[in-house]
C-alpha positions in Angstrom: -93.8 13.1 109.5 -91.5 15.4 107.4 -90.8 19.2 107.8 -91.0 21.7 105.1 -88.3 24.1 104.5 -89.2 28.1 103.8 -89.2 27.5 100.2 -91.8 24.6 100.7 -89.5 21.7 99.9 -89.3 18.6 102.1 -86.8 18.0 104.6 -85.4 14.5 105.0 -84.0 14.4 108.7 -81.9 11.5 107.9 -80.5 13.1 105.1 -79.7 16.2 107.3 -78.2 14.3 110.2 -75.8 12.4 107.7 -74.8 15.7 106.1 -74.0 17.3 109.6 -71.7 14.0 110.4 -70.0 14.3 107.3 -71.6 11.2 105.6 -72.8 11.2 102.1 -76.6 10.4 101.3 -77.1 6.8 100.5 -78.5 5.7 97.2 -80.5 2.7 98.8 -83.1 3.9 101.1 -82.6 0.5 103.1 -79.1 1.9 104.1 -80.3 5.2 105.6 -79.8 4.0 109.1 -76.8 1.7 108.5 -73.6 3.7 107.1 -70.8 1.7 106.3 -67.7 1.4 108.5 -65.8 3.5 105.8 -68.2 6.1 105.9 -68.2 6.3 109.7 -64.1 6.3 109.7 -64.3 9.3 107.2 -66.9 11.1 109.5 -64.5 10.8 112.6 -61.5 12.0 110.5 -61.9 15.7 111.3 -62.1 14.5 115.2 -58.9 12.9 114.9 -57.3 16.2 113.6 -59.1 18.3 116.4 -57.6 15.8 119.0 -54.0 16.2 117.5 -54.7 20.0 117.4 -55.9 20.3 121.1 -53.1 17.8 122.3 -50.6 20.2 120.5 -52.0 23.3 121.9 -51.7 22.1 125.3 -48.1 21.1 125.0 -47.3 24.4 123.5 -48.8 26.6 126.3 -47.2 24.6 128.9 -43.7 24.8 127.3 -44.2 28.4 126.5 -43.2 29.7 129.9 -40.0 28.2 130.3 -38.8 29.4 126.6 -39.3 33.1 127.5 -35.6 33.8 128.0 -34.8 32.1 124.6 -37.4 34.2 122.9 -35.9 37.4 124.5 -32.3 36.2 123.6 -33.2 35.5 119.7 -35.9 33.9 118.4 -34.1 31.8 115.7 -33.0 29.1 118.1 -33.9 25.2 118.6 -36.5 25.4 121.2 -38.4 28.6 120.0 -38.6 27.0 116.4 -39.8 23.9 117.8 -42.6 25.9 119.7 -43.5 27.8 116.8 -44.1 24.7 114.9 -46.0 23.1 117.5 -48.4 26.0 117.3 -48.4 26.3 113.5 -48.3 22.8 112.3 -49.7 20.7 115.4 -52.4 23.3 116.4 -53.4 25.8 113.5 -53.0 23.4 110.6 -54.3 20.2 112.3 -57.5 22.4 113.1 -57.8 23.8 109.9 -57.4 20.5 108.0 -59.9 18.9 110.2 -62.5 21.7 109.3 -61.9 21.3 105.6 -62.3 17.6 105.5 -65.9 18.3 106.9 -66.7 21.3 105.1 -65.1 21.3 101.7 -67.2 18.3 100.5 -70.3 19.8 102.0 -69.7 23.1 100.2 -68.8 22.0 97.0 -71.3 19.0 97.2 -68.6 16.6 96.1 -67.2 13.7 97.5 -63.5 13.1 98.4 -61.8 11.7 95.4 -59.4 9.5 97.4 -61.1 8.9 100.7 -58.7 6.0 101.6 -55.8 8.2 101.7 -57.2 10.6 104.1 -56.5 8.3 107.1 -52.9 7.7 105.6 -52.6 11.5 105.4 -53.4 12.0 109.0 -50.8 9.5 110.3 -48.1 10.9 108.0 -49.0 14.2 109.4 -48.8 13.2 113.1 -45.4 11.4 112.2 -43.9 14.1 110.3 -45.0 17.2 112.8 -43.8 15.1 115.8 -40.6 14.4 114.2 -39.8 18.0 113.1 -40.8 19.3 116.6 -38.6 16.9 118.6 -35.5 17.3 116.1 -35.8 21.1 115.9 -35.8 21.3 119.7 -32.6 19.2 119.8 -30.9 20.8 116.8 -30.7 17.7 114.8 -31.0 18.9 110.9 -30.9 15.7 109.2 -33.9 14.1 111.1 -35.7 17.5 110.9 -35.5 17.5 107.1 -36.7 14.0 106.9 -39.6 14.6 109.1 -40.4 17.8 106.9 -40.3 15.5 103.7 -42.9 13.3 105.4 -45.1 16.5 106.3 -44.9 17.4 102.6 -46.0 14.1 101.6 -48.9 14.4 103.9 -49.8 17.9 102.6 -49.7 16.6 99.2 -52.2 14.1 100.0 -54.4 16.5 101.8 -54.2 18.7 98.4 -55.0 15.7 96.4 -58.3 15.3 98.2 -59.2 19.0 98.5 -58.5 20.4 95.1 -60.7 18.0 92.9 -63.5 19.4 94.9 -62.5 23.1 95.0 -61.3 23.7 91.5 -64.8 23.1 89.9 -66.2 25.6 92.5 -63.4 28.1 92.2 -65.2 31.8 92.0 -68.6 30.4 92.8 -68.2 31.3 96.4 -66.1 33.1 98.7 -65.4 30.1 101.0 -64.3 27.8 98.0 -62.1 30.4 96.4 -60.3 31.3 99.7 -59.7 27.7 100.6 -58.6 26.8 96.8 -55.9 29.5 97.0 -54.9 28.6 100.6 -54.2 24.8 99.7 -51.7 26.1 97.2 -49.9 28.4 99.5 -49.8 25.4 102.0 -48.2 23.2 99.3 -45.6 26.1 98.8 -45.0 26.8 102.5 -44.4 23.1 103.2 -42.0 22.5 100.2 -40.1 25.6 101.4 -40.0 24.6 104.8 -38.2 21.5 103.6 -35.8 23.4 101.4 -34.8 25.6 104.4 -34.1 22.4 106.6 -32.0 20.7 103.9 -30.0 24.0 103.3 -28.8 23.5 107.0 -27.0 20.3 105.9 -26.2 21.2 101.9 -26.0 25.0 102.1 -27.6 25.5 98.7 -30.0 28.4 99.0 -29.0 32.0 98.3 -30.1 34.9 100.4 -30.0 35.6 104.1 -31.3 33.1 106.5 -33.9 35.9 108.1 -35.3 36.9 104.6 -35.9 33.1 103.6 -37.2 32.4 107.0 -39.6 35.4 106.7 -40.6 34.2 103.4 -41.4 31.0 104.4 -43.2 32.3 107.6 -45.4 34.8 105.8 -46.3 32.2 102.9 -47.5 29.9 105.6 -49.1 32.5 108.1 -50.7 34.9 105.6 -51.1 32.6 102.4 -52.3 29.4 104.1 -53.6 30.4 107.6 -55.0 33.9 107.0 -56.8 33.1 103.7 -58.3 30.0 105.1 -59.6 32.2 108.2 -60.9 34.9 105.9 -62.6 32.4 103.5 -64.1 30.1 106.3 -65.1 33.1 108.6 -67.0 34.7 105.6 -69.3 31.5 105.6 -69.6 30.9 109.3 -69.8 34.3 110.8 -73.1 35.2 108.8 -74.4 31.7 109.9 -73.7 32.6 113.6 -75.1 36.3 113.4 -77.7 36.1 110.9 -77.0 39.7 109.5 -79.5 41.7 107.9 -77.4 42.2 105.0 -75.9 40.0 102.5 -72.1 39.4 102.2 -70.8 42.1 100.1 -68.9 41.4 96.7 -66.1 43.2 98.0 -65.4 40.1 100.3 -64.6 38.3 97.1 -62.2 41.0 96.0 -60.6 41.0 99.4 -59.6 37.5 99.0 -58.2 38.3 95.6 -56.1 41.2 97.0 -54.5 39.3 99.9 -53.7 36.3 97.5 -51.6 38.5 95.1 -50.3 40.8 98.1 -48.8 37.5 99.6 -47.5 36.1 96.6 -45.6 39.5 96.0 -44.2 39.6 99.3 -42.9 36.2 99.2 -41.4 36.7 96.0 -39.9 39.9 97.3 -38.3 38.3 100.4 -37.2 35.1 98.7 -35.8 36.7 95.7 -34.1 39.7 97.3 -35.6 41.9 94.5 -36.9 44.7 96.6 -40.4 45.9 97.1 -41.1 44.5 100.5 -42.6 47.6 102.0 -44.9 48.0 99.1 -46.2 44.4 99.2 -46.2 44.6 103.1 -48.8 47.7 102.8 -50.9 45.8 100.3 -51.1 42.9 102.8 -52.3 45.3 105.3 -54.6 46.9 103.1 -56.3 43.4 102.3 -56.4 42.7 105.9 -58.1 45.7 106.8 -60.7 45.2 103.9 -61.6 42.0 105.8 -62.1 44.0 109.1 -64.3 46.4 107.2 -66.4 43.6 105.7 -66.6 41.9 109.0 -67.5 44.8 110.8 -70.5 45.3 108.4 -71.7 42.1 109.3 -71.3 42.6 113.0 -73.2 45.9 112.8 -76.2 44.4 110.9 -76.4 41.3 113.2 -79.7 39.9 114.3 -78.2 37.5 116.8 -76.4 38.4 120.1 -72.7 38.3 120.7 -71.7 35.1 122.1 -68.2 34.0 123.2 -67.6 32.7 119.8 -68.1 36.2 118.5 -66.2 37.6 121.3 -63.1 35.5 120.6 -63.5 36.5 116.8 -63.5 40.1 117.6 -60.8 40.0 120.2 -58.8 38.2 117.4 -59.4 41.1 114.9 -58.0 43.3 117.5 -54.8 41.3 117.8 -54.8 41.4 114.0 -54.5 45.1 113.7 -51.7 45.0 116.5 -49.7 42.3 114.6 -50.3 44.1 111.3 -48.7 47.2 112.8 -45.7 45.7 114.4 -45.2 43.9 111.0 -45.0 47.3 109.4 -42.8 48.8 111.9 -40.1 45.7 111.5 -39.2 47.6 108.2 -38.0 50.6 109.9 -36.1 49.0 112.9 -32.4 47.8 112.5 -32.5 44.0 111.9 -30.7 42.0 114.6 -31.1 44.5 117.1 -32.5 43.7 120.6 -35.7 45.9 119.7 -36.0 44.1 116.2 -36.0 40.8 118.1 -38.5 41.7 120.7 -41.0 43.5 118.4 -40.6 40.5 115.9 -41.3 38.0 118.7 -44.4 40.1 119.8 -45.4 40.1 115.8 -45.6 36.3 116.0 -47.4 36.0 119.3 -50.2 38.5 118.4 -50.5 36.8 115.1 -50.5 33.2 116.3 -51.9 33.3 119.7 -53.9 36.5 119.5 -55.8 36.5 116.0 -55.6 32.7 114.9 -56.0 31.1 118.2 -58.9 33.3 119.4 -60.5 32.5 116.2 -60.1 28.7 116.3 -61.1 28.7 120.0 -64.4 30.6 119.3 -65.3 28.7 116.1 -64.5 25.5 118.1 -67.3 26.2 120.5 -69.7 25.7 117.6 -68.0 23.5 115.4 -66.7 20.6 117.6 -69.9 19.8 119.5 -71.8 20.1 116.1 -69.5 17.4 114.5 -69.8 15.1 117.2 -73.9 15.6 117.6 -73.9 14.4 113.7 -71.4 11.6 114.2 -73.1 9.9 117.1 -76.6 10.1 115.1 -74.8 8.5 112.0 -73.2 5.8 114.4 -76.6 4.9 116.1 -75.1 6.1 119.4 -77.6 7.9 122.0 -78.1 11.4 120.8 -76.5 14.4 122.8 -77.5 17.9 122.1 -74.7 20.6 121.6 -75.5 22.1 124.9 -74.7 18.7 126.6 -71.4 18.3 124.9 -70.3 22.0 126.1 -69.3 23.3 129.3 -69.8 27.2 128.6 -69.4 28.3 132.3 -65.5 28.1 131.7 -65.4 30.3 128.5 -65.2 33.7 130.3 -62.2 32.4 132.1 -60.4 31.2 128.9 -61.3 34.4 127.2 -59.9 36.6 129.6 -56.9 34.5 130.5 -55.8 34.1 127.0 -56.2 37.7 126.0 -54.8 39.2 128.9 -51.7 36.8 128.7 -51.2 37.7 125.1 -51.1 41.4 125.9 -48.6 40.9 128.8 -46.6 38.4 126.7 -46.1 40.8 123.9 -45.4 44.0 126.2 -42.8 41.9 127.9 -41.0 40.9 124.5 -40.9 44.2 123.3 -39.7 46.0 126.6 -37.4 43.2 127.1 -38.7 42.4 130.6 -38.4 38.7 131.3 -40.9 38.5 134.5 -43.5 40.4 132.5 -43.4 38.1 129.4 -43.2 35.0 131.7 -46.4 36.1 133.6 -48.0 36.7 130.3 -47.0 33.3 129.1 -48.5 31.5 132.3 -51.6 33.5 132.1 -52.0 32.0 128.3 -50.9 28.5 129.6 -53.7 28.7 132.5 -56.4 29.7 130.1 -55.2 27.3 127.5 -55.0 24.2 129.8 -58.6 24.9 130.7 -59.5 25.1 127.2 -57.8 21.8 126.6 -59.4 20.0 129.3 -62.9 21.1 128.5 -62.4 20.3 124.9 -60.9 17.0 125.6 -64.1 16.0 127.5 -66.3 17.3 124.4 -64.2 15.3 121.9 -64.2 12.0 123.8 -67.7 11.8 123.2 -67.1 11.3 119.6 -65.2 7.7 120.7 -67.4 6.4 123.2 -71.1 5.9 123.1 -71.7 6.9 126.7 -73.5 10.0 127.8 -72.8 12.9 130.5 -74.6 12.4 133.7 -76.9 15.1 132.9 -78.1 13.4 129.7 -79.2 10.3 131.5 -82.2 12.4 133.2 -85.4 10.5 132.6 -87.2 13.9 131.8 -84.6 14.8 129.4 -85.9 16.3 126.1 -83.6 16.4 123.1 -84.8 18.4 120.0 -85.2 16.5 117.0 -87.1 13.4 118.5 -86.4 11.0 121.2 -82.9 9.7 121.8 -81.9 6.4 120.5 -81.1 3.4 122.7 
């Protein structure tokens, strides 16, 4: 017996399950329960990206405590560069690509234009990122820019699938608009990273190394990562909080403002034309506007604050701190010990404080939800989100991560090795707990078995009986 929506329309439960798994609705009613191997492979693609991301995060937090001395000495060294790209590409970019492969077709109601290229893009991404991280660590520039070229090809293939979905929907919704701009920034940042690596061999770029590196970093961190987070959070956070107010029009203008401000900052840094302080303030104002919009949704929520939202709100606090440190860099002598420590803390607040908090919080909702839908589409025994999650570890992850970030940044600014290392160890412990728990959740996308608790004979699963 079917169900009715609030508007009176009928709900097709099979269609809802397939959309949750990322599968298109079949044209032939006989195929409802038998998605093709290609459709299931495409539905599992986000899980592959999440597995890469969680593995990279684990490797990064394990390596971080041993690299504190290098970070305090000077951040522009082989191992710190390798660690940074482990987080920015392996952890953050892989996660966001996985989310976008699922949500962009769903939001825009368009199928991927080149689904067969998606799997190739994943493998090129893995090979390219691994090659970059390894060769950055050992200081080999020719293999580094070769690997960076592979990453550029992978990013181009990703854009080839995303942009045909996003371009027709540009300006129709905040999520679609923000992700559309973010994909372009990802392309620009990837190409610029390749050019920076080539410059180490061919020495053809003008400007200083620091300003060129800052341009690349800000186009990636603000243009790709921040725009995506702002856009996606405008869609997801209202779904989690059920606020009593609609998302204001200011959210769209915030995305426009951030897009323009990042472009101006990137041009100012790379072109050496001045105006860096002006564009930096513009970026800060755009990010503050995001916080104001988010605050309005939180104040008018109808759902309680859970660990997903605690991570998101903690991330906002770190965003404010990161923005303040970024502006302070404009008033500190470049190359001084204080400038190096503040620059390191600026990066830690951004990558581990804001972005990592946001990803971890959203993953508590998204990862199990993706797997629930995938298992339904594959005809495996059904599992609920609760059965795929282990929420009792979430408080420890939250406090260990955020206390560690505060200790690590304080140690970097004060040039205190032991304090910074203690913070890195705290981040590593919380990170490894998260990685272990999340790996257990993701594993159920690759095996039809169920957790022990799900085998109880009196178990009741919402949505009907579990399939054999």
